[in-house]
N, C-alpha and C positions, 0 to 999 in steps of 0.2 A: 638462582637463576629463576626469573620471573617464568611464571606459568603461560602457555600459550593461549592466546585468546581464541574463543571460538563464536563464531556468526553463523547463524542461519539465516539464508537469504530464500526465498520465495520466488518461483519463476526463473532459476537461476540459468536455465538453458538457451536462452538467446536474450538477445536486446541490452535492456540496461543491468537486467541483474546479472547476465552473464559476464559483463564487461566490470562490473562491480565486484562481483566474487574473485575476477584476475587481479583487480588492484588490489584487494584488501589481502588476499592470498601472495602477491608480491611484496608486500608489507608484512609477512609473516604470520598472519592470521591462518587459523585452521577453518576452513568454510564447509558449513555444511550446507549442500546445495538441493534444497527441497521442490521437487519436480514431478510432475505428473507422468510424464514419459521419461523414466532412467535411462534409456539406451539413448535417446536424443541428447539428455543432459551429458551424458558419457563422452559421445563424439564433439560435442560443442566445448567441453574443458579441454581436450585433447587437442581441439583445431585452435585454440586460441593461447596454448601452450602454460595450462594452469600447472604450475609445479608439483612434481610427483608427490605424494604424502603431504600434500596442503589442501586436500578436500576429499569429501564422501559425498554419495548422494545417495539420498533418501526419499521414497516415493511419498507423493502429497499430491492430493486433489481436492483442492479446496472447495470445489463445488459439493463434495461429500462430508458430512459433519463427520459420518463415522471414519473418514479417512483422516480428517483432522487428528481425532481422538487417537487412532493406530499411530500415526506419526510422532506425537508427543511420546507414546508409549516406547516407540521404537529408539527414541533420541535418549530418554532416559536408561534406557537400555544399554548404551555405550558408556555410561559413565561419565562424561565430559562435563564440564561446568558450561555455561552459556553467559558468555558476556554483551550479545547483540543480538536482535532480532528484527530483520529487516522483510517488512512486508510491501515486497514488489511487484507480484504476479499480478495480472489484471487480464480479462477477455473483453472484448470491444467487439459488437456485432450491429453495423451500422446499417446493413440493408435489409434486417429482419420485419418482416409486416407483421407476423405474431411470434409472442414469445415461446421462448425455449424454458424448461423449467428444469431445475435438477433434481436428484432422486430423491431429494428432501420435501420435492414439491414447490419450490422458492424459484421467482426467475433468474435466470442463469448469471445474468452479469452482477446483479446485485447480491446471490448466492455466493460467487466466486469472489468478487472483489472486495466486498464488504462483510457478509456474515461469515463466511470462511474465516477470514483475518482476524475479525472479532473475537470467535470462539479460541483463535491459534492465540492470541495475545492472552486473553484471559488467564488460558491454559498454562502458559511460559511464564507468566509473570513471578510463579513461583521459583520456577529454573533462575530467572534473573535473580531476584532475591538473594537466592541463596548460595551464588557465585560470592569470592570473596574480593572479588577485584571493586577497585575505587570508583572507575568508571563503568557504567553501564548503560547501554541505549537501547531504545526501541524506535525503530524510523518505520513511516508508513509514507508511502510515494504519493504525491499528490499531482494534479495536472491543472493548466493552465486552464482548459475549456471549462473547469469546475468552479472560476472565480471571475465573477463579471467585474472584480476590483481591478482586474489585469487586461491588458490590451488585448492578449488572445483570448479572454473570456467573454467579450463584449458581444461576440458574435452569437446571435439569437436562433441558431439553426442546430437541431430541429426546434429547441427549446431551450431556453436557460434551465439549469439547475433549480427544483422547486421540491421540497419534502411536504411542503402542506403543513399538515398538522399530524403527519405520520399515520393516515386515515388506512391505509392499505396495510401497513404494519400492525395496526390495532385491530384488524379485521382478521389477521391471521396469515395473511400474506400468500394464501393458496389459491391455485386457478377458481374463477376466471381474473383474479386479481393478480397484477403484474407491475404496477408502479407504487412505490411507496405511499405518494398522496392517493390513491385508489383511482386515479383517471386513466385514460384511455392510453394504452400502450405506445409508446415511442422509445425505439431502441436506441437511438443516439443519446436520448435525455436519460434513458435508464441508466448508461454507462457513466453520464455526470452526475446522477444522483447518487450511485454508488461510492464515486470518488469524494463527494462532498462529505457523505458518511465517516469516510476514511480521515477527514481534517477534524470533522465533529470528534470520533473517537480517539484521537490523538489528543487533542484539547482536552477530553474528557478524563482519559488517562492521566493526564499532567495535573490536572486539578485533584484528582483522587488521590494518586499515588507518589507525585514528585517529591513532596515533602518528608513523607514518612519512610520512602526507598531511597532516595536520591538517584533512581532511574532517569536519566535523560530521556524524554517523550518529544519528537519532532518529527517534520515531515520536510519534504522538497520538492520542487519544479527543476530539473536539472537542464531544461531547455527545450528546445523543440525538437525532437529526437524523429526527424519526419520520415526514415525510412525502417523504423523499430518494425519488429513483426507484429506489433500491437494490431496494424493496421492490415494484416493479414486476409480479414474478411471483407475489406473494401474493395470498390471497384479496380480493375486493374490499372484503370488510366490515371485513376486516383493516384494510387501506388507509385506511377511514375511524375506525375505531374506535382503531387504535394511536395516531394524533397525539392525539385527545383524551384519552386513558387518560394519555399521558405530561403534555401542558400541564395537566391539570385534577386528577390524583390522584398522579402521581409528582413533579411539578415538574420533571422531566428534560429537557422537549422545548427543543431549540435550534434556532432558524431555519436555512435553509440560507445566508444572508446572514452571521449571527454566526460560522457554523461555519468558512464561507470564509476569514472576517477571522482566527480562529484557527489556520488553516492558513498562512495570510501570515505570522503573527508567528512560527511554529515555522521557517519559510524566512528572515525577515529579521530579527526582534528581537533586535539585541544580546545583550539579557537571556536570551535561549532557545538560546544558542549551545553549551551544555553537550553532550558527546556521548554517546552509550549510553543517552540518558535516552527513557523515554515519558512524554512529556507528559499531564497530564488537567486538566479543569477541574471535575472531581467527577460524582457522579449526578444531585444536586440543583443546579439554576440558583439563581444569585443574581445580581443586577444589581452589575456590575463585579468579577467573581468573576475572581481571577488564578489564573492555571496553575500547577500543581506536580507535582512528581514523581511519578508512580504506581507503586506497589510493582505487579511482575507475578506471575505466576501461578510457581509451582515449576518446572513445566516449562518455562515459558519462560527460565527461569534455568539451565536444565540446558547447561552449557558442553559436555559430551561429547556431548548429544544435538545442539546446534547443530553442532557440528563434522562429525558424521556425515550430518545432513541437507544441509549445505553439499556434502559429498562426493557423495551420491546425486544430489541435484539438479543438480550440474555434469554427470554422466552423463547424466541423463535430458534434459537440453537440448544437450547434444554440446558440452560447453565441454571445452578441453583444460587439466586444473586445475594446470597448472605454479603457479600463483601458491599454491595450499594447500601445496604442500610446501617454501616458501619462509620460511612462517610459523610461531611455536612451536606447539606441539599444546596444544589445550584442556586447560582443568585437569581431573584426572581421569581423562585418556586415557595411553596407555602409546605 
């Protein structure tokens, strides 16, 4: 009998993560719901009808590097193998005028969405490698707003993503620095920048490790989940108008359930096993629409910047980056 596969999903207490967890549990996966609020996750799992015995909930606060390390230790103590890791959790603070900082001293959206996941991916690579399964995957959620080559990413409000030359990271990324490019804080842009980092990280993981490990590294944009709890920190009027606009004007609206099913497909569908791909279903939704490989921005394709981001991120999260010295340099670097 084939061993039950285990997937870790961050931010699985709501939205796409919760419904992705449900879809995978229904397919026979064992789901580790990695969440900051354990009680909330437990109630959510029961509310969507997660099958009994198909999941467990483990605490993970991605804004805390110590919490990330503790989570990895806690997971390993279960003795389970790991066949898939899904970096889904994200925070978005569009109304902030001044930055919030994590306990480690980093701007909160970048700390949570990028740095916490970066550390988690690096620490759990060994767990994925150790699994005897032939199909192992690491998936990082993307967003249309961080990709100017997509229709939904062309709106320059408050500003398009731009990491500059990573000046903020190079300077240590501690207060008063709050942006990766070292410039003035813009909360909405900080979110876009963090999600651009997610795609650069996915592509760099693929470049470094796919050939030697066979692990599939990919990202996805499941469509506009306009009523996701990601928008809980936005204006109340926005939370009402935006879903209506996406349903009736753009045709881009996707339910949380459908987005979760698409996430599950990127984790488990044999047809979506290609590594280094950013999967999308487009900006306008049609019944039965199939996924396709979405072109990403020029900045997301910058291998030299991906390498530099990796090295600086490793320093910020306290990783000994010995692995980086054992892989070939990115194209365009010396």
